[in-house]
N, C-alpha and C positions, 0 to 999 in steps of 0.2 A: 400432418407430416410424420412419417415413421422413419427413424434412422436406424440402421443396423450396422455394426462394426465389430470387429474382433474384441473378445473379453480380455485378450492379453494386455492391451496397452493400459487400460485403467488399472491394472495391478501394479504397474511402476509407480514408485514412490516420487511424485512430481509436486514440488512446492514452488508456486510462482508469485510468493509475496513476501518478503523479508526485508529488514533493516539493519544497518551496521552503524558504527559511529559516525559514519559520513553524515548522517542525519540524526535520528534519536534512537538508535540502537544501542546496546550496550557493548557490543563485541565488534572488534575491527573486522574489515571484510575478510580477511584470511581466517580469523578466528571464527567467525560466522560460518563460513564454508567448511571448515574442519569439524565444526559441531554439527552441521548437517549431515555430513558424511558418517559421522559417528553414530547418528540416529536411523541410518539407513536411507536418507534421501538420496535419490540418484541423479535428479535434475532440479536444480535450484535457480531461482530468478532473484537477483539482488535488485530491490526496487526502493532505494533510498528517496526520500522526499525532495522533489524538486532538484535533484543532483545525480551526477552519473560517475563522480569522482572516485568512486571505490571499486569500478568495474574491472580494471585491468589487475589490481591486486586480488581481486576474487577471482578472476579467470586463472591467474596462475596458481592460485591455491586449489582450484578445483582440478586442474591437470594433475596437480600433486596428489590429490585425494582420490582420483579415479571417477569424479562426477562431473555432470555437464553443468555449466554455468550459463544461464540466459541473462543477456544484458537488458536491464530494465529500469524504470524509474517510476514514481508515484507523483502525479502532478495534481496541485491544489487547484481547484476550479469553483468559480462563483456561477451557479445557474439558479436564476429566479430568486435571488437573495438568500440562497442556502451555499453551505460549503459541501463539495463532493470530492472525491478522489478518483482520478482515472489513471490507470496502470498503463505504461507504454512497455510492450514485451518484444523482445527480438529486435531491438532497436539498434541503430549505428550510433553509438554514444557519442562520436565525434562530429555528427552532421552539424553543420553551422546554423541552419534554422532552429533545430531543436537546441543546441547550446545556447543561442541568444535568447530564447524563450525562457529556458530555465534560469538564466543569469538574471532576467528581469524579474522572475518570481522570487528568487533568492533575495534579491536587493529590498524587494518590499517586506521580506519577512522581518528584517531588522526594524523597520519602522513599527509594526505591529508588536514586536517585543518590548519597545520603548514604551508603547501605549499600554501594553499590559502591566509593566512595572509602574507606571504612573497610577493606574487604577488600584493596583494592591496597596500602593503608598498611601492612597486615600483612607484606607482601613487600618492603617497602622503597620503594615509589613514593608520593612525598610530592606534595601539592599537586594531586591529580588532579580534585578537585571544582572548583576554581578555574580549573583548566586547562581542564576540559570545558566550563566556563561561558563561557570565551572563544570557543569554537566554537559556542556557542549563541545566536546573535545575537538571537533572539526570546524567550528564557527558558526554553524547554522543554529539559531536559537528558535526552538518552537514550543507549544504549550507543554510538551512533555518535560522538557528541561526544567520549566517552572514548576511543574508539578513535582518533579524529584527534589527541587529545593525546598518547595512547602512541606513535603513529607520529612525531609532532613532536619527542617526547624521545628518539626513537632505540630504542624497545624492540621495534619491529617495522617492516618495509619496507613494508607495505601492508595494506589493510583485511581481506583474507582471511586473511593471517597473524595479525593482532592480535586477531581474533576468536577464531580457533582456539587462541590461546595464553593468552588472558586472559578472554574475555567469554562463553564458551558454558559449558554445564553441565559441571561437574568441573574447572573452571578457576579460578584464583585471584581473578578479578574477577566471577565469576558470583554473582548474587543472585537466588534464587527470589522470585516476586512474583504476588500475587493481583489479577489485572485484573478486567475486567467479566466477568459471564457471558455465554454465548453468547445465552441467553434475553433477558435485558435488552438486549444490544446490538441484537438483532433488532427489538426492541419500540421502541428509540430510533429506529432508521432507519425503520421502517415509518412512525412517528408522523409523521416529518418529510417523509412522501411519497416516500422513496427506495427504492432497489433494493438489497437486500443482496447481496454477492458475496464469496465465498471467495477471498481474495488468495493468490497464488502456492502453492496446494495441494502442488505438488511438491516444496516444501522442508520439509514437515513429515514427520518419520520416524514415520509412524504405522502402517505396515503395512496390508494390504489389509482386515483385520477392522475396526479402528479407523477407517479412512478411509470404509469404507461406512457405519458407525455415524455418524460426523460428518456425512456427505452427508444421510442419512435424518433425522436430527434437525434439521439445517440447513433442508432442504426442508419438513418438517412445521411448522416454526416461521416460515415465511413467506419463506425463503431465496429468491432469484431466479436468482443466477448463479454460474458458477465460472470462475475466470481460468485459461483453458485454454493461452493464449500469454502468457508472461511472460518479462520479460528474465532471470529467474533459473531458468528452466526449460531443461532440455536438449530438443533437437528431438524426440528419442525418446518424450518424455514428452506431447508434444503429442496424438498418437492415443490414448494410453492415457486421458487426461484427457477428450478428446472423447467417448469411449465411456462414461466416467463421467457426463458432463453428460446425454447421452441416458438413460442408464439412469435418472437421477433426475429427468428432465424439467427440467433446468436449462439457462438460456441460457449461451451461451458468451461470455467476454469476453477482452479482451487488454490488457496494459499493460506499459510498459517498466520500471516501478519506478524511474524515473530520479531520481538524486539530484544529478547534476552531473558534469562531466568528471573523469575518474579515480576516481569514487566509485560507478559504476554498473555493472550487469551487461550493459547493453546501451544503445548510443546512440539517441537519439530518431529516429524515422522510419525505423528499421531493422527493426521488427517484421514477422515473416512473416504472411501471411493465416492466418485460422482454418482447420482442416481442414475439407474440403468438406461433411462430414456435420454440422457444428456450425449451430446456430440462433444467429445473433449477438444479444447482448444489446440492441443497437442497431436491430434489424431494422425497428421500427416507430417509430423516433424520427423526427420530422419535421426536426429540425436536421440530421440525417444525410442525410436524402432532399435537403435543399436543396443539399448539397455534391454530390451525385450527379447533380442536374439539369444 
């Protein structure tokens, strides 16, 4: 399949993956939007983990800053005993089916946080639950908040080190968890009128066979896009993922996965364009065309 489209739209600075203090980002929704605007971002999606509570604040800030805000979320998924993340973009954040699903996932997060704290206590690290809570200004406690606590306590020098030492599979603070299924996650996003997109697929250690299985199942379940350009991808992965997007007839997305200064893989406004063979997720979005006019 060969896709041909205007060269103008990919020139727009579109960032469809970012986080605020509603989940594990360092900036409030309005601060995040203002920062994005200062970096030249024209279309921004707020995609907090398992939550949409920051959308209205971000939307108001976007109007003030002259950029377009895309309502989104990033949902935690368990697929074949692995944790994946699925973005829901252009959602109705108030849709009851989506709200019910996200509430269930958020409630399960606190149980995992308690278990992580218990595991860290076994190796002599005390007070990690309360410590992590101090970094979780909006209430959701995730691994990033534990990581910030561990860094502050001197157990590691930076985010990359602390995750490798404590919070990934096989390490003292790792706790397996059963998140939402891929099928139900897709159903929540689609019910809310959204576009499901696989977030940073290059980060999942799936291998060729499992990755193809995931993409096939995702597409057949109503999946719309693949995050080809991500702040956490290496440049050589862009072309590989672009080919997979074409193979499975998925639209291509890009996002910085920005969490704040010093806690992000890439600064806002620095994302490269999608590979030329990609069909952008936003190819027919009126709000993007308005910026191109």
